[in-house]
N, C-alpha and C positions, 0 to 999 in steps of 0.2 A: 231140188230133189231130182228132177229129170236129168239135169246135167250130171249129177253124181252117179245115177243109175246107168246112164249111157257110158260114162267114163269107166266104170268098173266092168261093164259088159264087154266093151270093145277094146279095153286095154288091160285085161286081167293079168296077162303074162308080164307086161311091163311093170304094173303096180306090185305084183308079187316079187319081182326081181328087186325093186326098190326097197321093199320090206326086208328082204333077206340081206341087203347091203347095209341095213341098220343093225339087224340082229346078229349077223355072223361075227362082226368084230368083237363083240362081247365074249363069245365062245372062244374065238381065236386067241385073244389076249390072255384069257384065263388058262388055256392050255399051254401057251408059251411061258407064262409065269411058272407053271408047274414044272415044265421042262428045264427052265433056267434054275429053279430051286434045286432040282435033283442033279443038274450037271452045270454048275456055275463056270467050269473051265472049258465049256464047249466051244466058245468063240475066241479063246486065247491061243496065241502062237499059230495063227493060220498062215499057210503059204500064200504066195501071190495068187495062184490059181484058185485056192479055196476062198480067198477074199473076193475075187471076181464072181465066183459062184454064189457067195453070200449076197452080193448086191443084186444079182439077177433074181435070186430066190425072193428077196424082200420086195423087189419090184412086182413080181407076180402075186405075192401074198397081199400086198397093198391094193393092187388092181382088183383082186377078187374079194377084198374086204376081210381077209383072214387076219390081218394085223393092222391096228390103228397106226397112223403116221406118227403120232406122239410117241407111242411105244417104240417104233423103229428109230426115231431120232435119239431117244434116251439110250437105248441099247447100243446103237452104233457109236455114239459119243463116248460111252463108258468103255467099250471094248477096243475101239479103234483110235480114239483120240481125234485131234484135228486133222490127222492124215487121212481119215476116212470121210471127211466132209464132202469132197468132190464126188466120191462114189455114191454117197447118199443122195446128193442133188440129182445125179444122173439116174439113180433108181427111181426118184420121184417122177422124172420126165418119162422114163420108160413105163412106169405104172399108169401115168396119165394117158399115154398113147394106147396102151393095152385096154384100159377101161373105156376110152373113147370108142375104139374099134368094136369092143364087145357090145356097148350100148347101141351102136349103129346097126349091128347085125341082129340084135335081139328085137329092137323096136321096128326096124324097117320103115320108119316114117309114119307109123300108125297114129302116134299122138298128134303130130302136126296135121295129119289128114282129119282126125277127129275134131280138131279145133276149128276146122272150116265150117262146122255146123254151128259154131258159137262165135260170130264175128267180133263181138266185144273182147272176148278172151284172146282171140287171135290177134286183134289189133294191139292189145297190151304186150303180147309176146313179141310182135314185130318191132314195137318200140324198144323193148328190152334188148333185142338183137343189135340195135344201133348203139347201145351202150354196153355191149358184151365185154369189152376190155375191163371196164370198171366192175361189172358184175362178177366176172371171174376172179379178179383180184380180191374183192370183198368176201366172196364165199371161201376162198382159200385162206384168207387171213384168220378166220375164226377157228379156234381149236376145238369147238364143240360141234361144228358141222362135219359129219362123216365124209372123209375124203372120197371113198368109192361111190357113195350115194350122190354127192355133188358132181362127180365126174359123169355119172350116168344121166343125171337130170340135165346138165349143161349140154351134153352130147345130143340127147333126143330133142331138145328144143331148137337145135340147129346152129349152135355156136360154131364158127369156122374153125377147122382143125388146127391150123398153124397158130392162130391167135390164142386158141384154147391152151395149147401146149406151152407157149411162151408165158402167157399170163398166169398159168397154173404154177409154174416154177417160181416166177417172181413173187406171186402172192403167198406161196408157202414159206418163203425164206424167213420173214420176221419171226414167226412162231417156231419154225423148225430150228433156226439158229439158237433161239432161247432154250428150247428143250435139249438141243444138242450140247449146249454149254452146260446145262444141268447135269447131263450124262457124264461129261468130262470131269466135272467137279465132284461127282458122287463117290462116297466111300462104300456104299452098299446099294447096288443097282436094284435089288429086289424091293427094298424099302421105298426107293424113289418111284419105282413103277407102280407100287400100290397106292402111293399118294404123291403124284407129281406136282401138286400145287401147295406143297408144304412151304412154310416160310412167308413172311410179309411181302418180300419182293416178288415171289412167284404168284401170289394172289393178286397183287397189283397189276402185274404184266398180263395175266390171264383176263382179269376184268377189263383192262384197257383194250385188249385185242377183241374180246367179245363185243364190247360196247361200240368200238369203231366199226366192226363188221355189221352189227345190227342196225345202227343208225344210218350207216352208209347204204345198206340194202333197202331200208325203209324209204330213204330219200330217192333212190333210183326207181323203186317200184311206184312211188307216188308221182314222180315226174313222168314216168312212162304212162301211167293211168291218165294223168291230166292231158298229155299230148294226144293220147288215143281218143279221149272224149272230145277234145277240140277238133280233131280231124274228122271224127264222126259227125259232129254238129255242122261243120263246114260242108261236108259232102251231102248232108240231108237238107241243107238250106237252099 
């Protein structure tokens, strides 16, 4: 209880930001669904300049949690086809970079400083940093872990920037390619956006991605915990 009280007292702004990064995508996706319902021709027949602007805008909206990445992949696939895939990948990279910088500026290392008061928690976090490549890949693999929230969390725990950006893009590709493909094959984008896991194949892929991410993360956290405990026992002996 003391840990939680101190955590909320000293990191309220950081925790509030994390909460908003979970809640805002729900509002953003609902608003965009309404916009597309009223103006389904909005993203058709864009000029090259307008397409570039689109990818910059979705990078910003993903970074600030206004649009879920699944939503973006489906919409981009539907309206742009495979020609827009490179733009979407670059938008993911830009969104990751913006989100990382935002987290660094908002937190200012407060969470890491706070964990100095709790050596065991800090020891586990230090072990996780040694496995940050796998950690980033697995968090990005799951379609149920919010993109902006995970960007924020990984940034404030101290994952190196370059490794974070590369692993983020690589980790996003499997699920993003699947949803992008769904978008290219869709006859009605609004129906697909309302229920992206329709069909047996979609359900199997989603379950597989979530399971791989969940069990992988559990394995990494357990290994980090065991290593931290062994190191603590060695230092105290």
